[in-house]
C-alpha positions, 0 to 999 in steps of 0.5 A: 500500500502506498504511503498516501493511501495509508495516511487516508486510513487515519482520516477518521481517527484524526477527525474524531480528536482534538490533539490539543486536548487529548494525550493520544498519539497524533495521526502519523503512519509508522515507517516500519512494517511489523506484526504487533498487536495490542489489547487495551482495556478502555473505560469510556462510556462502557468498559470494553477491550480494544483489540488492535492488529498492525497492518498496512502501517496502522492498527486495525481495530475492533472494540470487543465488548466483553474482551477476548476469551480462551473458551472456543464456545464463546463468540465475542462481539467485536465492533470494527472501529477506525484505524489507529496509528502504530504509536497508539500501541504504547498508549496508556493513560487518561483521555480527558473527560469530554473528549472522544472516548474519555476515560482511562486506557490500560495496555492489557496485553501486547505481542505479535500476531501472524496471519493464517492465510492471506490477511487481505483476503481474510479482511475482505471476506470477513474471515480473518484467521491469525495466531497470537503470541502475547504476554497473556493471549496465545494461540489461534483466533478468528475474526468473523464478520456478521451480516449487516442488520436489516435496519441498515445500521452503520456498525460493522460487527464481527465475532472474535472466537478462540480456536481449539488448540493447546492454549484453549480453555473451556470457561477460561476468562483471562479478562477476569483473571488479569486486571492489571497493565502488562506495561505498568502493573497498574489497575484501572483505578490507579491509572485514573487517579495516578500521575497521568498526562492531561493536555490543555490547549496550550501546554501539557500538565501533570495531574497528581492527586493529593495524598491522604494523611496516614491514620493510625490503626489500633490492632485488636487486643493491643493496649494503647499507651496512655498520655501522661497528664500535664504537670501542674504549674507551680505558683511563685510566692 
């Protein structure tokens, strides 16, 4: 794909965001061709998992409502979203309230992916098979595009399905087992309340929450020392 064509892939990404206010990466195409993937837990209007595969110099993206599963019997709804720049694969932080997708973003998993068959053909036909080598997810998966609904909705709905292999597990839900970032080790609450970059139109600012004063806790069965009464003042004759 030509460089000019790849720039067009990020037009929707650019149109949705004000980069003077959001800390998200700008709409630049990556120079190197790679095969990275990233899954970001995103607490926007609703918490979901953004599944992204590097292809054609951008990250092809799907919003997976309940997140990926290791159970081949689970078919997870994956709504196709706009392509994202490759730099987005390293983004973890807080999108300011009021901006598109406002809320904390966590890097839940990352690694590399390998297409099974021709990926261009798979995307075109709506049957994209691939192998993941992540820190948490491994093995074969498939993204299957669903038929458009009769109401003529614009959403492009897919299903993310785990294939049965050595990494599959009936009833296994990794999104419930792991609730921290593979990048920083933080939870969503820690990302939200921690030292995160918040951008204003003119300059970047750091927002650090005030630290609560430590309070002493009494352990059960432990006598606490009593304060000695103050000595009476002496009167001068």
